[in-house]
C-alpha positions in Angstrom: 28.8 -36.0 -5.7 28.9 -32.2 -6.2 30.0 -32.7 -9.8 27.1 -35.1 -10.5 24.6 -32.6 -9.0 26.0 -29.8 -11.2 25.8 -32.0 -14.2 22.2 -32.9 -13.4 21.3 -29.2 -13.1 22.9 -28.4 -16.4 21.0 -31.2 -18.1 17.7 -29.8 -16.9 16.8 -27.2 -19.5 13.9 -25.8 -17.5 15.9 -25.4 -14.3 18.8 -23.8 -16.2 16.3 -21.5 -17.8 15.1 -20.2 -14.4 18.7 -19.8 -13.3 19.5 -17.8 -16.5 16.4 -15.6 -16.2 16.9 -15.0 -12.5 20.6 -14.1 -12.8 19.9 -11.9 -15.8 17.2 -10.0 -14.0 19.4 -9.3 -11.0 22.3 -8.0 -13.1 19.9 -5.9 -15.2 18.4 -4.5 -12.0 21.9 -3.5 -10.7 22.6 -1.5 -13.8 19.1 0.1 -13.7 19.7 1.2 -10.2 23.1 2.7 -11.1 21.2 5.2 -13.2 19.4 6.4 -10.1 22.8 6.4 -8.2 24.3 8.7 -10.8 21.3 11.0 -11.0 21.0 11.2 -7.2 24.5 12.4 -6.9 24.6 14.8 -9.9 21.2 16.4 -10.3 19.6 19.0 -8.1 17.1 17.5 -5.6 14.1 19.0 -7.4 15.3 17.6 -10.8 15.8 14.2 -9.2 12.2 14.3 -8.1 11.1 15.3 -11.6 12.9 12.4 -13.1 11.4 9.9 -10.7 7.8 11.2 -11.1 8.1 11.0 -14.9 9.5 7.5 -14.6 6.6 6.5 -12.3 4.2 8.0 -14.9 6.0 5.9 -17.6 5.3 2.7 -15.5 1.6 3.5 -15.6 1.6 4.4 -19.3 3.7 1.3 -20.0 1.2 -1.2 -18.3 -0.5 -2.0 -21.7 3.0 -2.7 -23.2 3.8 -5.0 -20.3 0.6 -6.9 -20.8 1.2 -7.0 -24.5 4.6 -8.6 -23.8 3.1 -11.3 -21.5 0.5 -12.2 -24.1 3.1 -12.3 -26.8 5.3 -14.7 -24.8 2.4 -17.1 -24.6 1.5 -16.9 -28.3 5.1 -17.1 -29.5 5.6 -20.2 -27.4 2.5 -21.8 -29.1 3.8 -20.9 -32.6 7.3 -22.1 -31.8 5.9 -25.5 -30.6 4.2 -25.8 -33.9 7.4 -24.7 -35.7 5.4 -22.1 -37.6 8.4 -20.0 -38.5 6.5 -18.1 -41.3 3.8 -16.8 -38.9 6.5 -16.1 -36.3 8.3 -13.9 -38.8 5.2 -12.2 -40.1 4.0 -11.5 -36.6 7.4 -10.0 -35.6 7.5 -7.5 -38.4 3.8 -6.5 -38.3 3.8 -6.0 -34.6 7.1 -4.0 -34.9 5.4 -1.7 -37.4 2.2 -1.5 -35.4 4.2 -0.8 -32.2 6.1 2.0 -33.9 2.8 3.6 -35.0 1.3 3.3 -31.5 4.5 4.7 -30.1 4.3 7.7 -32.4 0.8 8.3 -31.1 1.9 8.1 -27.5 4.7 10.6 -28.1 2.3 13.0 -29.9 -0.2 12.7 -27.0 2.5 13.5 -24.4 3.6 16.5 -26.5 0.1 17.8 -26.8 -0.6 17.4 -23.1 2.9 18.7 -22.0 1.4 22.0 -20.6 -1.3 20.1 -18.7 1.3 17.7 -17.3 3.6 20.6 -16.4 0.8 22.2 -14.4 -0.3 19.1 -12.6 3.2 17.9 -11.7 4.9 21.3 -11.2 7.4 20.7 -13.9 8.4 24.1 -15.3 10.4 22.8 -18.3 7.9 21.5 -20.9 10.8 20.5 -23.1 11.7 17.8 -20.7 8.2 16.5 -20.8 8.3 16.5 -24.7 11.6 14.6 -24.6 10.1 12.1 -22.1 7.2 11.6 -24.5 9.7 10.7 -27.2 11.2 8.0 -24.9 7.7 6.7 -24.2 7.3 6.1 -27.9 9.5 3.1 -27.6 7.4 1.4 -24.9 5.6 -1.1 -27.1 8.6 -1.7 -29.5 10.8 -2.5 -26.5 8.4 -5.3 -25.4 8.8 -7.4 -28.6 12.4 -8.7 -28.4 12.3 -10.0 -24.8 8.8 -11.5 -25.4 10.1 -13.4 -28.5 13.2 -14.7 -26.7 11.2 -15.9 -23.7 8.5 -17.5 -25.9 11.2 -19.2 -27.9 12.7 -20.6 -24.7 16.0 -18.9 -25.5 16.7 -18.3 -21.8 20.4 -17.4 -22.1 19.7 -15.0 -24.9 16.8 -13.5 -22.9 19.0 -12.9 -19.9 21.8 -11.5 -22.1 19.3 -9.1 -23.8 18.1 -7.7 -20.5 21.6 -7.1 -19.1 22.8 -5.5 -22.4 19.7 -3.2 -22.5 20.3 -2.1 -18.9 24.0 -1.5 -19.6 23.0 0.7 -22.6 20.5 2.6 -20.4 23.1 3.3 -17.7 26.0 4.0 -20.0 24.3 6.5 -22.4 22.4 8.3 -19.6 25.5 8.6 -17.5 27.6 9.9 -20.4 25.0 12.5 -21.3 24.7 13.7 -17.7 28.5 13.9 -17.3 28.7 15.9 -20.5 26.4 18.5 -18.8 23.0 17.8 -20.4 21.5 17.1 -17.0 17.9 15.9 -16.9 17.5 16.2 -20.7 20.6 14.1 -21.1 19.1 11.4 -18.9 16.0 11.0 -21.0 17.9 11.5 -24.3 20.4 8.8 -23.2 17.6 6.4 -22.4 16.0 7.0 -25.9 19.3 6.1 -27.6 19.6 3.1 -25.4 16.1 2.0 -26.3 16.9 2.2 -30.0 20.1 0.2 -29.6 18.3 -2.4 -27.5 15.8 -2.9 -30.3 18.5 -3.3 -32.9 20.4 -5.7 -30.6 17.2 -7.8 -30.1 16.8 -8.1 -33.9 20.3 -9.5 -34.4 19.8 -12.0 -31.5 16.5 -13.1 -33.1 17.8 -13.4 -36.7 18.2 -17.2 -36.6 14.6 -17.6 -35.6 13.2 -15.4 -38.4 12.7 -16.4 -42.0 11.8 -14.4 -45.2 8.8 -12.2 -44.5 5.5 -13.3 -46.1 2.4 -11.2 -45.9 0.1 -13.6 -43.9 -3.3 -12.5 -42.5 -3.0 -12.2 -38.7 -6.4 -10.9 -37.8 -7.3 -14.0 -35.7 -3.9 -13.9 -34.0 -4.5 -10.3 -33.0 -7.8 -11.2 -31.5 -6.3 -14.0 -29.4 -3.6 -11.7 -28.1 -6.2 -9.1 -27.1 -8.5 -11.6 -25.4 -5.7 -13.0 -23.2 -4.4 -9.5 -22.4 -7.5 -8.0 -20.8 -7.5 -9.6 -17.3 -3.7 -9.3 -17.0 -4.0 -5.6 -17.9 -6.2 -5.0 -14.9 -3.8 -6.8 -12.6 -0.8 -4.8 -13.9 -2.6 -1.5 -13.6 -3.5 -2.3 -10.0 0.1 -3.1 -9.1 1.5 -0.1 -10.8 -1.0 2.3 -9.2 -0.3 0.9 -5.8 3.4 1.3 -6.2 3.6 4.7 -8.0 0.5 6.8 -7.4 2.0 8.2 -4.1 5.1 9.6 -5.9 2.9 11.3 -8.5 0.6 12.8 -5.9 3.5 14.0 -3.8 4.8 15.8 -6.8 1.4 17.5 -7.2 0.8 18.5 -3.6 4.3 19.2 -2.2 7.0 21.7 -3.3 9.6 20.4 -5.7 12.4 20.0 -3.1 10.2 18.0 -0.7 9.1 15.9 -3.6 12.7 15.3 -4.5 13.5 14.1 -0.9 10.5 11.7 -1.1 11.8 10.4 -4.4 15.1 9.7 -2.7 13.1 7.7 0.0 11.2 5.8 -2.7 14.3 5.0 -4.7 16.2 3.7 -1.7 13.2 1.7 -0.5 12.7 0.0 -3.8 16.1 -1.6 -3.6 14.0 -4.1 -1.8 12.3 -5.0 -5.0 15.5 -6.2 -6.7 16.0 -9.2 -4.4 12.2 -9.9 -4.6 12.4 -9.9 -8.4 14.7 -12.8 -8.4 12.3 -14.9 -6.3 9.2 -14.1 -8.3 11.0 -14.5 -11.7 11.8 -18.1 -10.8 8.5 -18.8 -8.9 6.2 -17.7 -11.7 7.4 -20.2 -14.4 7.9 -22.9 -11.9 4.3 -22.8 -10.5 2.9 -22.2 -14.0 4.6 -25.4 -15.3 3.5 -27.5 -12.4 -0.1 -26.2 -12.6 -0.4 -26.8 -16.3 0.8 -30.4 -16.0 -1.6 -31.0 -13.0 1.3 -31.6 -10.6 1.6 -30.7 -6.9 2.7 -27.1 -6.7 1.9 -26.7 -3.0 5.3 -27.6 -1.7 7.1 -25.4 -4.2 4.8 -22.5 -3.4 5.5 -22.6 0.3 9.2 -22.9 -0.3 9.2 -19.8 -2.5 6.9 -18.0 0.0 9.3 -18.8 2.9 12.3 -17.4 0.9 10.3 -14.3 0.0 9.3 -13.6 3.6 12.9 -14.2 4.7 14.1 -11.6 2.3 11.4 -9.2 3.4 12.4 -9.6 7.0 16.0 -9.0 6.2 15.2 -5.9 4.2 13.1 -4.4 7.0 15.9 -4.9 9.5 18.5 -3.3 7.2 16.3 -0.3 6.4 15.3 0.2 10.1 18.8 -0.1 11.5 21.0 1.5 8.8 18.8 4.2 7.1 21.5 6.9 7.4 24.3 4.6 6.1 22.2 3.5 3.1 21.3 7.1 2.2 24.9 8.3 2.4 26.1 5.3 0.4 23.8 5.9 -2.5 23.1 9.7 -2.5 25.6 11.3 -0.2 24.7 14.0 2.3 22.3 15.9 0.0 19.4 13.5 0.7 19.8 13.1 4.4 16.3 14.6 4.8 15.0 11.4 3.3 16.5 9.3 6.2 13.7 9.8 8.7 11.1 8.4 6.2 13.0 5.3 5.1 12.2 2.8 7.9 8.5 3.5 7.7 8.4 3.4 3.9 10.3 0.1 3.8 7.3 -1.4 5.6 5.1 -0.5 2.7 7.6 -2.0 0.2 7.7 -5.2 2.3 3.9 -5.4 2.0 4.1 -4.7 -1.7 6.6 -7.4 -2.3 4.4 -10.0 -0.6 1.3 -8.7 -2.5 3.2 -8.9 -5.8 4.3 -12.4 -5.0 0.8 -13.6 -4.2 -0.7 -12.0 -7.3 1.9 -13.6 -9.6 1.1 -16.9 -7.9 -2.6 -16.5 -8.7 -1.8 -15.6 -12.3 0.4 -18.6 -12.6 -2.6 -20.9 -11.7 -4.9 -18.9 -13.9 -6.9 -17.1 -11.2 -7.0 -13.8 -13.1 -10.0 -12.4 -11.2 -7.5 -11.5 -8.5 -7.3 -7.9 -9.9 -10.6 -7.1 -8.2 -9.0 -7.5 -4.8 -6.6 -4.6 -5.5 -9.4 -2.1 -5.9 -10.4 -1.5 -2.3 -6.7 -0.8 -1.3 -6.2 1.5 -4.2 -9.4 3.4 -3.4 -8.3 3.8 0.3 -4.7 4.9 -0.8 -6.0 7.6 -3.2 -8.7 8.9 -0.8 -6.3 9.1 2.2 -3.5 10.9 0.2 -5.9 13.4 -1.5 -7.8 14.2 1.7 -4.8 14.4 4.1 -1.3 15.3 2.8 0.1 17.6 5.4 3.3 15.7 5.8 5.1 12.9 4.0 4.3 10.7 6.9 0.6 11.0 5.9 1.5 9.7 2.4 3.4 6.7 3.7 0.7 5.9 6.2 -1.8 5.8 3.3 0.5 3.5 1.4 0.7 1.1 4.4 -3.0 1.0 5.0 -3.6 0.2 1.3 -1.0 -2.5 1.5 -2.5 -4.1 4.6 -6.0 -4.1 3.1 -4.7 -5.7 -0.2 -2.7 -8.3 1.6 -5.6 -9.3 3.9 -7.9 -9.7 0.9 -5.4 -11.7 -1.0 -4.8 -14.0 1.9 -8.5 -14.6 2.3 -8.8 -15.2 -1.4 -6.0 -17.8 -1.1 -7.6 -19.6 1.9 -11.2 -19.6 0.5 -10.1 -20.5 -3.0 -8.2 -23.5 -1.8 -10.7 -24.6 0.9 -11.7 -28.2 0.3 -9.1 -29.0 -2.3 -7.0 -32.1 -2.0 -3.8 -31.6 -0.1 -1.7 -32.3 -3.1 -3.3 -29.4 -4.9 -2.2 -26.9 -2.2 
């Protein structure tokens, strides 16, 4: 019986795809977190805070690249279904060249603004900022291989690519740090890892690419841009909600205190790894059911139940064992972060549920959901900028913003589905 069930699962390409993607995401997240583990145990507290605030800044700068990736997945899937290998190949090489040019512009902009960034974020070494800008130049290029693999439905290759890219990131950063290059080594190692990941992606994709032909892609670019706009706003909203606090703490607090807050944030975001596995599987599942006009209500509530269970378990763990978790990951140097961890984990729990609901709305093409993030973001920014005497003030602002966003999303869900047939949710 068990053997028959396993065989049935293996024969279902869609189900196996979600398993591959979910597993790959979890493994990739583990290696990504190991980077933080090494940095937290080797760098001075202030440098650890600098690293994390720049990474948070990279998330915001990288939002357009993430949206570009989502749009590319959809378009590559359409081209693949038409077996248009010539256009797939032309699009790959032209987007690669365009992404390199855009990346060079991003790196140049960061270099020009390095003194301004240094002043606003209290980072004395502008060379670190310039090196960070070089890393940011790979943002758009790095979105192309995984988008192609996902759009081509090469699930195993997609999972493999993510794991390998994360291993590169961890290995080269850790080696550079242990060789004594400190924070510069971390960003330099990440740059080398990004280049190697891009090369690895090309070799994985070779069998899907043909000889390049210079085909006009003007209309293709327009379609990509049109689809990207609403998703762009959603991603910006989520990134601001999850990262603006760390950036403002670096601005308003001394470097050491900002470093302790970065430790709290890093530990609290362990929460997101388990959540990622749920949303990674939920999004394509709901999307597929919605597109085919099938009942997605039962699947949605099953995923929501699992998500809430993970959130509850995480809140208990971070409330009962904050000291143990801090010592486990960072040792005694970050014990000043312990007192903030239970309260901050509440915000992360709220963010996980918010992210889950937003991905659900995107899966069913309700892209106007981005408007519901604006009130919470406004409250978060106003509260932090007007009252930042202690780190507790920052976390309270995060929680208030999370509650406002979650309430609005819940109302949007109820009102949007009021009057629909039961089988539509």
